[in-house]
C-alpha positions as CSV (number, residue, x, y, z in Angstrom):
1,M,47.4,43.8,-41.8
2,S,44.0,43.3,-40.1
3,V,40.7,42.9,-41.8
4,S,37.5,43.6,-40.0
5,P,34.9,41.0,-40.8
6,A,32.0,43.5,-40.6
7,A,29.3,43.6,-43.2
8,P,28.9,46.6,-45.5
9,A,28.0,49.7,-43.4
10,S,24.8,51.6,-44.0
11,V,26.2,54.8,-45.6
12,S,23.9,55.3,-48.5
13,A,24.1,57.0,-51.8
14,P,22.9,60.6,-52.2
15,T,19.1,60.9,-52.1
16,A,18.9,61.3,-55.9
17,A,21.0,58.3,-57.0
18,P,22.9,59.0,-60.2
19,A,21.3,57.6,-63.4
20,S,24.7,56.7,-64.6
21,A,28.2,56.2,-63.2
22,P,29.0,58.5,-60.3
23,T,31.2,61.4,-61.0
24,Q,34.3,62.4,-59.1
25,A,32.2,65.2,-57.5
26,E,29.6,62.6,-56.4
27,L,32.2,60.3,-55.0
28,L,33.8,63.3,-53.1
29,E,30.4,64.2,-51.7
30,F,29.8,60.6,-50.6
31,V,33.2,60.4,-48.7
32,R,32.6,63.9,-47.2
33,R,29.2,62.7,-45.8
34,A,30.6,59.4,-44.6
35,A,33.6,61.0,-42.9
36,A,31.3,63.4,-41.0
37,D,29.3,60.4,-39.7
38,A,30.7,60.2,-36.1
39,D,28.9,56.9,-35.4
40,L,30.3,55.3,-38.5
41,I,33.9,56.4,-37.8
42,A,33.6,55.2,-34.2
43,S,32.4,51.8,-35.4
44,L,35.7,51.0,-37.1
45,P,37.9,48.7,-35.0
46,L,41.4,50.0,-34.8
47,D,44.5,47.8,-34.6
48,P,47.7,49.2,-33.2
49,E,49.8,47.5,-35.8
50,G,48.0,47.1,-39.1
51,R,45.4,48.9,-41.2
52,T,41.8,47.9,-40.7
53,W,39.0,48.4,-43.1
54,V,35.3,47.9,-43.6
55,R,33.6,47.9,-47.0
56,L,30.8,50.5,-47.4
57,D,27.8,50.8,-49.8
58,G,29.0,53.5,-52.2
59,P,26.9,55.5,-54.6
60,G,25.9,54.3,-58.0
61,G,27.6,50.9,-57.7
62,S,30.9,52.3,-56.6
63,E,33.3,50.5,-54.2
64,A,33.8,52.3,-50.9
65,W,36.0,51.7,-47.8
66,L,36.4,53.0,-44.3
67,I,40.1,52.6,-43.4
68,G,41.9,52.9,-40.1
69,W,45.6,53.8,-40.3
70,P,47.8,53.1,-37.2
71,P,50.7,55.5,-36.6
72,G,53.5,55.1,-39.2
73,T,51.5,53.1,-41.8
74,G,51.0,53.8,-45.5
75,T,50.0,52.3,-48.8
76,G,53.2,52.5,-50.8
77,W,53.0,53.9,-54.3
78,H,50.1,52.6,-56.3
79,D,47.3,53.5,-58.8
80,H,43.7,52.4,-59.1
81,A,43.9,51.6,-62.8
82,D,40.8,52.7,-64.7
83,S,38.8,53.8,-61.7
84,V,38.2,57.4,-60.6
85,G,38.0,58.0,-56.9
86,A,37.9,60.3,-53.9
87,F,39.0,60.1,-50.3
88,M,38.5,62.1,-47.2
89,T,40.3,62.1,-43.8
90,A,37.7,61.6,-41.0
91,S,40.2,61.8,-38.1
92,G,43.9,62.4,-37.6
93,E,46.0,63.5,-40.6
94,L,47.1,61.8,-43.8
95,K,49.8,62.8,-46.2
96,E,49.4,62.1,-49.9
97,N,52.4,62.0,-52.2
98,A,51.3,62.0,-55.8
99,L,52.6,62.4,-59.3
100,A,51.4,65.3,-61.4
101,V,51.9,63.3,-64.6
102,R,50.1,60.3,-66.0
103,L,52.3,57.2,-66.4
104,P,51.8,54.9,-69.3
105,T,49.4,52.2,-68.3
106,D,51.1,49.2,-69.9
107,G,54.3,48.0,-71.5
108,W,56.9,49.1,-69.0
109,T,58.5,48.0,-65.8
110,T,60.9,50.9,-65.0
111,L,60.6,54.6,-65.8
112,E,62.6,57.7,-64.9
113,L,60.5,60.5,-63.7
114,T,61.3,64.1,-64.7
115,E,61.9,66.7,-62.0
116,G,59.0,68.7,-60.8
117,V,56.3,66.0,-61.0
118,D,56.0,65.4,-57.3
119,R,53.0,66.8,-55.3
120,E,52.4,66.6,-51.6
121,R,49.1,67.2,-49.7
122,R,48.4,67.1,-46.0
123,L,44.8,66.2,-45.3
124,T,43.5,66.8,-41.8
125,A,40.0,65.7,-40.6
126,G,37.4,67.0,-43.1
127,Q,39.8,67.4,-46.0
128,G,40.0,65.2,-49.0
129,R,40.2,65.1,-52.8
130,A,39.0,63.5,-55.9
131,F,41.2,62.0,-58.6
132,G,41.0,60.7,-62.1
133,R,42.0,57.4,-63.8
134,H,45.5,56.1,-63.4
135,H,46.3,58.6,-60.5
136,V,49.6,57.4,-59.0
137,H,50.1,58.1,-55.3
138,E,50.9,56.9,-51.8
139,V,49.0,57.7,-48.7
140,L,50.7,57.8,-45.3
141,N,49.9,58.4,-41.6
142,E,53.1,60.0,-40.4
143,S,52.0,60.4,-36.9
144,T,54.0,58.6,-34.3
145,D,51.2,58.3,-31.8
146,R,47.7,58.8,-33.4
147,H,45.5,56.7,-35.7
148,A,44.0,58.3,-38.7
149,V,40.7,57.2,-40.3
150,S,39.6,57.9,-43.8
151,V,36.8,57.1,-46.3
152,H,37.6,56.1,-49.9
153,A,35.3,55.5,-53.0
154,Y,36.1,54.3,-56.5
155,Y,34.2,53.8,-59.7
156,P,34.1,51.5,-61.4
157,P,34.8,49.1,-58.5
158,L,38.6,48.5,-58.5
159,P,39.5,46.2,-61.4
160,R,43.1,46.1,-60.3
161,I,45.8,48.0,-58.4
162,R,49.3,48.4,-59.7
163,R,51.9,48.7,-57.0
164,Y,55.2,50.5,-57.6
165,S,58.5,51.0,-55.8
166,R,60.4,54.2,-56.0
167,A,64.0,55.2,-55.6
168,G,64.6,58.8,-56.3
169,R,63.3,59.5,-59.8
170,I,63.1,55.8,-60.7
171,M,59.6,54.3,-60.6
172,R,59.3,50.5,-61.0
173,L,56.2,48.4,-61.5
174,E,56.4,45.7,-58.8
175,Q,53.0,44.0,-58.7
176,V,49.5,44.0,-60.2
177,E,46.7,43.0,-57.7
178,R,43.2,42.0,-58.6
179,P,40.1,42.2,-56.4
180,E,40.4,38.6,-55.2
181,D,43.8,39.6,-53.7
182,W,42.3,42.0,-51.1
183,Q,38.7,41.0,-50.6
C-alpha cells in the first residue's frame, strides 16, 4: 500500500458552507465536483501495485480522500461506523458489493446473513452514491489493466472502520481500526 505525502488538496466546500453537519446530499455534491476536477484527478500519483491516496478538504469538517485503485485491488468488507458518506468514481470503473441490511454494531464476532441481502453496483466515471451510518460494503477495481480513481467523503470524520471477512453467508468481524492506524 502506498501513501502519497501530499498536503490536503484545495477542493473546497460549497460556496454556502453548511451551518451544521454536512448531509449525505452535500457530501455527494462535494465528491461529484471533486471527481469532475480534471487537474485534481491528474495530480494523484498512481502506483501499479498499491492504492494511493491524498486527503482533501471536505465540506463542513468532513473527512475526504482522493483514492487511486490499481487493477485488481479492493478494500475488503468494512463499514465506516457512525459516519455517513459518499463516493464518486472519477475515472475507470469500481464495483461496490453492499449489504441491504444493517448489522448490529457491537456484541458479535460472527453472523449468518439471510439470503437476498446482497447488492451490487457498478460505478463508472461520474457515477457515485451516498450512504448512511454503519453501511457495510466492499469496493473493488476489477479491471485487469486500468486504474480507477475515486473521491470519498465522510462525516463525522471516521472514528473507526470495522473490517470483516466473508465466506458465503457467514460474516466475521476481524479488526477494528482507528484513525491513527491509517493516517
